[in-house]
VMD Tcl script that draws the C-alpha trace (Angstrom):
set ca {
  {-4.00 -2.53 -18.95}
  {-7.39 -1.97 -17.57}
  {-9.80 -0.35 -19.89}
  {-12.88 -0.42 -17.63}
  {-13.58 3.03 -16.23}
  {-16.57 4.61 -14.22}
  {-16.55 7.49 -16.90}
  {-16.80 6.96 -20.48}
  {-16.59 10.62 -21.43}
  {-13.09 12.03 -20.68}
  {-13.88 15.61 -21.32}
  {-16.72 15.74 -18.76}
  {-14.24 13.50 -16.43}
  {-11.74 16.35 -16.50}
  {-14.33 19.08 -15.85}
  {-15.80 17.22 -12.82}
  {-12.21 16.30 -11.18}
  {-11.29 20.11 -11.52}
  {-14.68 21.13 -9.96}
  {-14.13 18.87 -6.92}
  {-10.95 20.94 -6.18}
  {-13.25 23.84 -5.02}
  {-15.22 21.20 -2.84}
  {-12.28 20.03 -1.11}
  {-10.45 23.38 -0.80}
  {-12.70 26.19 -0.42}
  {-10.20 28.78 -0.99}
  {-10.10 27.92 -4.67}
  {-12.05 29.18 -7.72}
  {-12.83 27.40 -10.89}
  {-13.15 28.81 -14.70}
  {-14.61 26.19 -16.22}
  {-14.41 27.35 -19.90}
  {-10.79 27.77 -19.55}
  {-10.28 24.93 -17.11}
  {-8.32 27.01 -14.52}
  {-8.08 26.31 -10.98}
  {-6.80 29.54 -9.12}
  {-6.73 30.77 -5.78}
  {-9.55 33.44 -4.67}
  {-7.89 36.94 -4.67}
  {-8.60 37.50 -1.08}
  {-6.48 34.43 -0.11}
  {-3.14 35.62 -1.49}
  {-0.62 38.60 -1.23}
  {-0.71 40.47 -4.46}
  {2.64 41.84 -3.87}
  {3.96 38.37 -4.13}
  {5.10 36.54 -7.38}
  {2.45 34.31 -8.81}
  {3.64 30.98 -9.77}
  {1.48 28.96 -12.48}
  {1.66 25.48 -13.65}
  {-0.52 23.05 -15.55}
  {-0.47 20.55 -18.51}
  {-2.64 17.79 -19.73}
  {-5.08 16.27 -17.36}
  {-4.68 12.47 -16.24}
  {-1.57 13.16 -14.06}
  {-3.77 13.87 -10.95}
  {-3.14 15.30 -8.45}
  {-0.88 17.38 -10.53}
  {-1.09 19.96 -11.35}
  {-4.37 21.67 -10.34}
  {-4.13 19.74 -6.99}
  {-1.09 21.68 -6.05}
  {-2.97 24.96 -6.21}
  {-3.42 26.38 -2.77}
  {-1.64 28.47 0.04}
  {1.98 27.89 0.15}
  {1.91 26.42 -3.33}
  {0.74 27.23 -6.90}
  {-1.18 30.28 -7.56}
  {-3.27 28.76 -10.54}
  {-2.85 25.63 -12.73}
  {-4.33 25.26 -16.25}
  {-5.56 21.90 -17.51}
  {-6.04 20.43 -20.84}
  {-7.68 17.54 -21.81}
  {-6.15 14.01 -21.04}
  {-2.51 14.00 -21.81}
  {-2.78 17.26 -24.08}
  {-1.43 20.61 -23.22}
  {-3.90 23.49 -22.48}
  {-4.15 26.24 -25.27}
  {-1.91 29.37 -25.08}
  {-5.19 31.38 -24.81}
  {-6.30 29.44 -21.73}
  {-2.99 29.92 -20.06}
  {-2.97 33.74 -20.95}
  {-6.30 34.13 -19.37}
  {-4.83 32.76 -16.10}
  {-1.91 34.84 -16.15}
  {-3.81 38.06 -17.03}
  {-7.08 37.80 -16.11}
  {-7.40 35.13 -13.23}
  {-4.28 36.42 -10.86}
  {-3.59 39.86 -9.42}
  {0.34 40.23 -8.89}
  {2.90 43.17 -8.75}
  {5.88 41.24 -8.91}
  {5.00 39.13 -11.99}
  {4.30 35.34 -12.69}
  {6.67 32.30 -13.00}
  {5.18 30.04 -15.49}
  {6.46 26.57 -14.89}
  {5.31 23.58 -16.94}
  {6.73 20.05 -17.42}
  {9.29 19.64 -20.29}
  {7.11 18.26 -23.02}
  {6.68 19.80 -26.43}
  {3.07 20.86 -26.34}
  {3.56 22.55 -22.97}
  {6.59 24.51 -24.06}
  {5.07 25.69 -26.81}
  {1.67 26.71 -25.67}
  {2.77 27.91 -21.87}
  {6.09 29.70 -23.82}
  {3.59 31.48 -26.08}
  {1.39 32.65 -23.10}
  {4.67 33.72 -21.21}
  {5.23 36.01 -24.07}
  {1.89 37.39 -24.35}
  {1.88 38.19 -20.79}
  {5.11 40.02 -20.88}
  {3.70 41.83 -24.05}
  {0.68 42.91 -21.94}
  {3.04 44.48 -19.37}
  {3.21 41.96 -16.72}
  {6.67 40.66 -15.66}
  {6.95 36.87 -16.42}
  {9.59 34.24 -16.35}
  {9.30 30.77 -18.04}
  {11.04 27.59 -17.01}
  {10.26 23.87 -18.39}
  {11.07 21.45 -15.62}
  {13.06 18.32 -16.88}
  {14.16 15.82 -14.20}
  {13.82 12.34 -16.27}
  {16.86 10.17 -16.61}
  {14.97 7.40 -18.46}
  {15.96 8.96 -21.82}
  {19.73 9.95 -21.81}
  {21.41 12.95 -23.59}
  {21.96 11.01 -26.88}
  {18.18 10.09 -27.40}
  {16.77 13.21 -25.76}
  {18.87 15.47 -27.91}
  {17.63 19.13 -28.19}
  {14.26 18.10 -26.51}
  {16.09 17.75 -23.12}
  {14.87 15.81 -19.97}
  {11.12 15.05 -19.59}
  {9.25 16.54 -16.67}
  {8.49 13.76 -14.06}
  {7.47 13.52 -10.30}
  {10.80 15.36 -9.05}
  {9.41 18.25 -10.70}
  {6.68 18.54 -8.06}
  {9.56 19.12 -5.49}
  {10.76 22.09 -7.79}
  {7.25 23.81 -7.96}
  {6.71 23.43 -4.03}
  {10.41 25.04 -3.41}
  {9.70 27.83 -5.83}
  {5.99 28.21 -4.43}
  {7.32 28.52 -1.09}
  {9.62 31.11 -1.95}
  {7.31 33.07 -3.88}
  {5.29 32.90 -0.77}
  {7.78 34.78 1.25}
  {7.75 37.88 -1.05}
  {10.67 37.14 -3.03}
  {11.57 38.64 -6.23}
  {10.79 37.11 -9.76}
  {14.45 36.43 -10.33}
  {15.04 34.65 -7.12}
  {11.92 32.63 -7.60}
  {12.98 31.64 -11.05}
  {16.63 30.94 -10.25}
  {15.53 28.65 -7.30}
  {13.42 26.65 -9.64}
  {16.34 26.26 -12.19}
  {18.55 25.50 -9.14}
  {16.19 22.66 -7.83}
  {15.68 21.14 -11.00}
  {19.31 20.84 -12.04}
  {19.69 19.07 -8.84}
  {16.67 16.62 -9.01}
  {16.79 13.06 -10.94}
  {13.71 10.89 -11.38}
  {13.25 7.51 -13.04}
  {10.08 5.69 -13.38}
  {9.12 2.02 -14.08}
  {6.02 0.32 -15.13}
  {4.36 -3.17 -15.66}
  {1.96 -1.86 -18.26}
  {0.61 1.00 -20.48}
  {-2.48 2.75 -19.46}
  {-5.83 3.27 -20.93}
  {-7.55 6.63 -21.57}
  {-11.33 6.62 -20.47}
  {-13.62 6.74 -23.65}
  {-11.01 5.65 -26.19}
  {-10.81 2.07 -27.81}
  {-8.73 -0.35 -26.16}
  {-4.87 -0.15 -27.04}
  {-3.35 -3.15 -28.54}
  {0.15 -2.40 -27.33}
  {1.10 -4.10 -23.89}
  {4.32 -4.76 -21.84}
  {4.44 -8.23 -21.62}
  {3.42 -10.48 -18.49}
  {6.89 -11.10 -17.28}
  {8.75 -7.70 -18.18}
  {8.87 -4.19 -16.69}
  {9.55 -1.04 -18.74}
  {12.20 0.94 -17.07}
  {12.01 4.69 -17.78}
  {8.34 4.51 -19.13}
  {7.03 8.10 -19.54}
  {3.86 9.29 -18.09}
  {1.81 9.46 -21.55}
  {2.91 5.54 -22.23}
  {6.29 6.82 -23.93}
  {8.91 4.01 -23.99}
  {11.88 3.88 -21.45}
  {15.34 2.86 -21.66}
  {14.75 -0.60 -21.79}
  {12.58 -3.63 -20.49}
  {13.78 -6.06 -18.14}
  {12.69 -9.66 -18.09}
  {11.42 -11.62 -14.86}
  {13.04 -8.94 -12.79}
  {12.32 -9.31 -9.08}
  {11.93 -6.05 -7.18}
  {15.25 -5.71 -5.60}
  {16.82 -6.11 -9.14}
  {14.63 -3.48 -10.78}
  {15.44 -1.08 -7.80}
  {19.23 -1.71 -7.98}
  {18.91 -1.07 -12.11}
  {16.87 2.29 -11.37}
  {19.18 3.62 -8.81}
  {22.21 2.93 -10.74}
  {20.56 5.00 -13.81}
  {19.65 7.51 -11.27}
  {23.16 7.86 -9.23}
  {26.01 6.49 -11.47}
  {28.61 9.10 -12.08}
  {30.21 7.12 -14.93}
  {27.31 6.85 -17.10}
  {28.10 10.11 -19.50}
  {24.56 9.67 -21.07}
  {22.59 10.17 -17.90}
  {24.86 11.55 -15.21}
  {22.71 14.62 -14.62}
  {23.60 15.15 -11.01}
  {27.12 14.75 -9.37}
  {27.48 13.32 -5.76}
  {29.81 13.55 -3.00}
  {30.11 12.08 0.36}
  {28.17 14.13 2.83}
  {25.81 15.31 0.30}
  {22.06 15.34 1.64}
  {18.98 14.19 -0.47}
  {15.11 14.25 -0.21}
  {13.64 10.86 -1.70}
  {10.35 11.02 -3.49}
  {8.53 7.56 -4.24}
  {5.54 8.18 -6.37}
  {2.82 5.96 -7.32}
  {2.00 6.40 -11.30}
  {-1.73 5.74 -10.12}
  {-2.30 2.14 -10.23}
  {0.03 0.52 -7.55}
  {-1.62 -0.53 -4.15}
  {-0.61 1.59 -1.06}
  {0.77 -1.77 0.58}
  {3.35 -2.41 -2.71}
  {4.37 1.10 -2.77}
  {5.30 0.97 1.04}
  {7.45 -2.02 0.30}
  {9.12 -0.47 -2.89}
  {9.84 2.53 -0.31}
  {11.61 0.23 2.17}
  {13.41 -1.55 -0.66}
  {14.71 1.94 -2.07}
  {15.78 3.15 1.36}
  {17.64 -0.09 2.16}
  {19.57 0.01 -0.87}
  {20.20 3.61 -0.97}
  {21.81 3.03 2.59}
  {23.70 0.07 1.71}
  {24.95 0.77 -1.78}
  {25.45 4.45 -1.78}
  {25.49 5.33 1.83}
  {22.68 7.80 1.59}
  {19.98 8.26 4.26}
  {17.71 10.95 3.07}
  {16.74 13.63 5.43}
  {13.12 13.55 4.17}
  {11.60 10.54 2.56}
  {7.98 11.40 0.76}
  {5.73 8.50 -0.36}
  {2.38 8.66 -2.06}
  {0.62 9.82 -5.19}
  {2.09 13.00 -6.61}
  {2.37 12.64 -10.61}
  {0.44 9.89 -12.10}
  {-0.39 8.58 -15.46}
  {-3.80 7.86 -15.07}
  {-3.77 4.33 -13.47}
  {-0.33 3.52 -14.53}
  {0.88 0.21 -12.80}
  {4.25 1.78 -11.96}
  {6.16 3.96 -9.81}
  {8.99 6.50 -9.96}
  {11.82 7.31 -7.62}
  {13.25 11.02 -7.46}
  {16.20 12.40 -5.61}
  {16.65 15.75 -4.79}
  {20.26 16.80 -3.53}
  {20.07 19.72 -1.21}
  {22.44 22.34 -2.37}
  {23.03 25.71 -1.14}
  {20.17 28.08 -2.25}
  {22.23 31.42 -1.77}
  {19.06 32.78 0.07}
  {20.51 32.52 3.61}
  {18.85 31.59 7.00}
  {15.03 30.27 6.82}
  {15.15 29.81 3.00}
  {17.07 26.54 2.36}
  {15.73 24.12 -0.27}
  {14.92 21.71 2.57}
  {12.96 24.64 4.54}
  {10.92 25.65 1.60}
  {10.20 22.27 0.86}
  {9.01 21.92 4.31}
  {6.91 25.22 4.36}
  {3.25 24.39 4.95}
  {0.73 24.47 2.26}
  {-2.94 23.93 1.92}
  {-2.65 22.36 -1.48}
  {-4.67 19.14 -1.28}
  {-2.53 17.14 -3.68}
  {0.56 17.65 -1.52}
  {1.18 14.69 0.87}
  {4.11 15.39 3.67}
  {2.20 15.08 7.19}
  {5.79 14.59 9.11}
  {6.64 18.00 10.74}
  {10.28 19.01 10.36}
  {10.79 18.98 13.96}
  {10.08 15.41 14.12}
  {12.30 14.60 11.14}
  {15.01 16.43 13.23}
  {14.48 15.09 16.44}
  {14.42 11.36 15.29}
  {16.99 11.55 12.33}
  {19.87 9.94 14.34}
  {17.44 7.64 16.53}
  {18.43 3.86 16.59}
  {16.17 1.06 16.81}
  {13.48 0.89 19.50}
  {14.58 -1.61 22.38}
  {11.42 -3.97 22.45}
  {10.16 -4.62 25.82}
  {9.67 -8.58 25.92}
  {6.91 -10.07 28.06}
  {6.35 -13.83 28.29}
  {2.82 -14.56 27.27}
  {3.08 -18.26 27.77}
  {0.98 -19.84 30.58}
  {4.35 -21.64 31.66}
  {3.19 -22.47 35.27}
  {3.36 -26.18 35.74}
  {0.10 -28.30 36.24}
  {-0.48 -31.68 38.02}
  {-2.53 -32.88 34.89}
  {-0.99 -35.85 33.35}
  {-1.28 -37.37 29.77}
  {0.81 -40.01 27.86}
  {2.99 -37.81 25.49}
  {3.48 -40.84 23.07}
  {-0.10 -41.67 22.99}
  {-1.18 -37.84 22.50}
  {1.76 -37.52 19.74}
  {0.32 -40.47 18.01}
  {-3.38 -39.35 18.07}
  {-2.47 -35.55 16.95}
  {-0.16 -36.69 14.19}
  {-2.90 -38.85 12.87}
  {-5.51 -35.89 13.03}
  {-3.25 -33.36 11.66}
  {-2.08 -35.50 8.90}
  {-5.55 -35.96 7.83}
  {-6.12 -32.04 7.69}
  {-3.04 -31.94 5.54}
  {-4.02 -34.48 3.34}
  {-7.57 -32.74 2.89}
  {-6.14 -29.27 2.06}
  {-6.92 -29.65 -1.65}
  {-10.64 -30.61 -0.90}
  {-11.01 -27.76 1.73}
  {-9.38 -25.34 -0.81}
  {-12.06 -26.55 -3.40}
  {-14.99 -26.15 -1.09}
  {-13.89 -22.64 0.14}
  {-13.11 -21.35 -3.34}
  {-17.14 -22.19 -4.18}
  {-18.17 -20.70 -0.66}
  {-15.63 -18.36 0.27}
  {-12.20 -16.63 -0.66}
  {-10.14 -19.74 -1.19}
  {-7.81 -19.34 1.75}
  {-9.32 -21.99 4.53}
  {-7.59 -24.88 3.42}
  {-3.98 -23.24 3.31}
  {-4.74 -21.60 6.84}
  {-5.69 -24.98 8.28}
  {-2.78 -26.70 6.65}
  {-0.35 -23.93 7.84}
  {-1.74 -24.51 11.63}
  {-1.55 -28.24 11.31}
  {2.16 -28.19 10.19}
  {3.03 -25.73 13.04}
  {1.56 -28.18 15.52}
  {3.23 -31.07 13.94}
  {6.43 -29.30 14.13}
  {6.01 -28.83 17.86}
  {5.13 -32.43 18.30}
  {8.35 -33.73 16.04}
  {10.64 -31.70 18.06}
  {10.03 -33.49 21.19}
  {8.68 -30.43 22.64}
  {5.41 -31.92 24.43}
  {5.64 -33.52 27.93}
  {3.42 -35.17 30.22}
  {2.13 -32.05 31.51}
  {-1.13 -31.41 29.31}
  {-1.72 -27.88 30.17}
  {2.14 -26.79 29.13}
  {1.96 -28.95 26.26}
  {-1.54 -27.43 24.80}
  {0.13 -24.00 25.43}
  {2.79 -24.86 22.84}
  {0.01 -25.44 20.42}
  {-1.52 -22.05 21.07}
  {1.66 -20.44 20.28}
  {2.25 -22.45 17.02}
  {-1.41 -21.58 15.88}
  {-1.01 -17.91 16.91}
  {2.25 -17.41 15.12}
  {1.05 -19.45 11.87}
  {-2.52 -19.09 11.22}
  {-4.47 -16.00 10.33}
  {-7.74 -14.91 9.17}
  {-10.77 -15.85 10.76}
  {-10.04 -19.65 11.58}
  {-6.89 -18.70 12.98}
  {-8.36 -16.26 15.37}
  {-11.29 -18.72 16.50}
  {-8.61 -21.71 16.95}
  {-6.55 -19.24 19.11}
  {-9.14 -18.07 21.12}
  {-10.54 -21.76 21.65}
  {-7.28 -23.39 22.39}
  {-6.24 -20.46 25.01}
  {-9.45 -21.12 26.65}
  {-8.89 -25.11 26.59}
  {-5.62 -24.30 28.45}
  {-7.83 -22.29 30.94}
  {-10.49 -24.98 31.03}
  {-7.78 -27.51 31.74}
  {-6.14 -25.61 34.56}
  {-9.36 -24.81 36.41}
  {-9.63 -28.56 36.94}
  {-6.04 -28.84 38.57}
  {-7.55 -28.73 41.92}
  {-6.64 -31.84 43.82}
  {-2.92 -30.91 44.54}
  {-1.36 -34.01 43.32}
  {-0.88 -35.49 39.95}
  {-3.75 -36.76 38.04}
  {-4.50 -38.47 34.79}
  {-6.43 -36.50 32.30}
  {-9.48 -38.47 31.32}
  {-12.52 -38.00 29.06}
  {-14.48 -36.23 31.67}
  {-11.71 -33.75 32.26}
  {-11.36 -33.05 28.40}
  {-15.16 -32.71 28.12}
  {-15.41 -30.14 30.94}
  {-12.26 -28.28 29.40}
  {-13.77 -28.31 25.94}
  {-17.30 -27.24 26.99}
  {-15.55 -24.18 29.01}
  {-13.74 -23.41 25.56}
  {-17.08 -23.44 23.56}
  {-18.58 -21.10 25.81}
  {-15.61 -18.87 25.82}
  {-15.60 -18.84 22.31}
  {-19.25 -17.53 22.06}
  {-18.33 -14.37 23.61}
  {-16.53 -13.36 20.35}
  {-18.38 -14.94 17.74}
  {-21.95 -15.14 17.23}
  {-21.95 -18.44 15.43}
  {-23.98 -21.13 16.46}
  {-24.91 -24.72 15.31}
  {-26.92 -24.51 12.21}
  {-25.06 -21.14 10.90}
  {-22.81 -23.17 8.47}
  {-19.40 -22.62 10.11}
  {-16.79 -24.64 11.66}
  {-18.98 -24.49 15.05}
  {-21.31 -27.18 13.15}
  {-18.53 -29.76 13.98}
  {-16.96 -28.51 16.89}
  {-20.20 -28.02 19.44}
  {-21.41 -31.68 18.58}
  {-17.99 -33.14 19.16}
  {-17.84 -31.22 22.59}
  {-21.16 -31.81 23.67}
  {-21.11 -35.47 22.73}
  {-17.76 -36.07 24.55}
  {-18.87 -34.20 27.69}
  {-22.22 -36.36 27.66}
  {-20.59 -39.82 26.68}
  {-16.84 -39.64 27.53}
  {-16.50 -41.53 24.37}
  {-14.09 -39.74 21.67}
  {-15.20 -41.93 18.51}
  {-18.89 -41.14 19.10}
  {-17.97 -37.60 19.50}
  {-15.94 -37.62 16.43}
  {-19.08 -39.26 14.56}
  {-21.05 -36.46 16.05}
  {-18.83 -33.98 14.25}
  {-18.81 -35.58 11.03}
  {-22.72 -35.80 11.07}
  {-22.61 -31.87 11.73}
  {-20.32 -31.24 8.91}
  {-22.55 -33.38 6.60}
  {-25.61 -31.24 7.72}
  {-23.95 -28.06 6.54}
  {-24.44 -28.99 2.97}
  {-27.91 -28.34 3.32}
  {-27.79 -24.98 5.61}
  {-28.10 -21.57 4.04}
  {-25.22 -19.36 5.31}
  {-25.70 -16.83 8.10}
  {-21.98 -15.71 8.84}
  {-18.84 -15.67 6.71}
  {-18.32 -15.03 3.00}
  {-20.75 -17.71 2.07}
  {-23.35 -15.21 2.84}
  {-22.69 -13.19 -0.08}
  {-20.13 -15.31 -2.35}
  {-21.77 -16.98 -5.19}
  {-25.29 -18.19 -5.48}
  {-26.65 -20.98 -3.17}
  {-27.87 -22.74 -6.29}
  {-24.06 -23.41 -6.80}
  {-23.50 -25.15 -3.56}
  {-26.58 -25.75 -1.60}
  {-26.74 -29.61 -0.95}
  {-23.65 -30.24 -2.52}
  {-20.84 -28.59 -0.54}
  {-19.92 -28.89 2.89}
  {-18.75 -25.89 5.10}
  {-14.95 -26.16 4.50}
  {-14.03 -25.06 7.96}
  {-16.17 -27.80 9.58}
  {-14.98 -30.34 6.98}
  {-11.37 -29.69 7.89}
  {-12.04 -29.68 11.74}
  {-14.06 -33.08 11.41}
  {-11.14 -34.55 9.37}
  {-8.67 -33.65 12.34}
  {-11.23 -35.26 15.00}
  {-11.77 -38.52 13.16}
  {-8.20 -38.91 12.60}
  {-7.62 -38.18 16.50}
  {-10.21 -40.70 17.48}
  {-9.00 -43.42 15.43}
  {-5.76 -43.41 17.61}
  {-7.32 -43.31 21.06}
}
mol new
graphics top color blue
foreach p $ca { graphics top sphere $p radius 0.5 }
foreach p [lrange $ca 0 end-1] q [lrange $ca 1 end] { graphics top cylinder $p $q radius 0.2 }
display resetview
């Protein structure tokens, strides 16, 4: 749970967040006193049913983010996690909207919301405007026995319900039809959330209750309410398996809210509770989809992923399934068609058009076109593979052994991944060597090293080494011009290395003195080309590396990581240090 926020005043934060909606959607208006976001009178048909929702703030984009063409007509906000008052809601139903067919008032099923929105519904009807009230409940985290008369809590699946009801209202349907479809949708929707931590409300004292480090709360509500149970040390597949069982198990009388038969069609919603990275949320979607297919034979006809109903910065997600039953409304008004209907509400994220879903629903895997990128044309340049293997093994082993020290240096002046990256590359090349995949054709052999580096080294270092080795292959091949076999000597290596350095300079501005691996690489290549002595060249690389201790960084993260007082005169550049270790080990065996 993070208690750090950019806003310390929760009330002003709510006001500013609501005001922002009129900036991102110019068809909206804002009643600041009553915290109402509503559609401008000229932007909707007064002969249509108006649909109003709302609730406590902290669940953004719900609920005000769903006001707009094709969705809600208005939304009323309370303070964080607290319902708006009946007076606020009544202002919305009676003063901020014009409608001839009446109002559907559709909050989530929480006690405060039910009481205040329900009171507003009665006041609206008493004032002569037709109104219907329905509180959405889709949660399966709290079963029938525990939920009792309160019923199911309203979670992210409720947003699907609101979208369907609002889209129907947009078609000119009657209040009775819109109300019936809202109920029908909710009765066929189930949702379950899980979270790794409670959330903290801006401006409040830090909470003392935490979810333990190795546990996850299954069924946690959107206001820090406890769920059905906690799981210890559960990996994602196990967690998802547990959640899907609660959502779909017909044999659980406490939670079997929705029956399922072979051939039923579903919409899947993976919702971010606010604090899960997009990367992890995507991984969750993939795991849920895989288990639905393999364990339940369900391939959703629509899959929505994103941030729909949050719990501030909640470190969790929810899974919602909507079963697509017959709406009874005829062609063009199925639940799926209403869900697909266009909207301008800024909170709704469903960019894929229905035609795209339908066109590719039964597509199989794409057949990949395979292109051999290896430079597999033999050359006449020869090298003793036994000697090369021995020398490379010595150099690569030096890198692997030096990984802790390289990592220590990079933790001080970088992001700490240099050592691990060099070690991965070294181990990959060692695997090539130990697999007897090298021959006396030096061009084909070095090209195998290129493939190993490209497949196993990432980050900046990986790219630099891959470019350099690709150019080294080209530099060697350029000297294969005699038409007959020739032994590769220091002169040929020197020319090839100089060619690679020149090519590398097209893609990085790094030069000697910039405190990078170039401070070891260039002295080695220059010295070898001049002296044809690899030991002297390796010594030049060591000297260049040692000099980096006293250099200010011009490139890389060292430019802005830490303070120079921490490392200047003390810490070598980690990339140069790793390369020098390799070159020294290489030279000892040649």
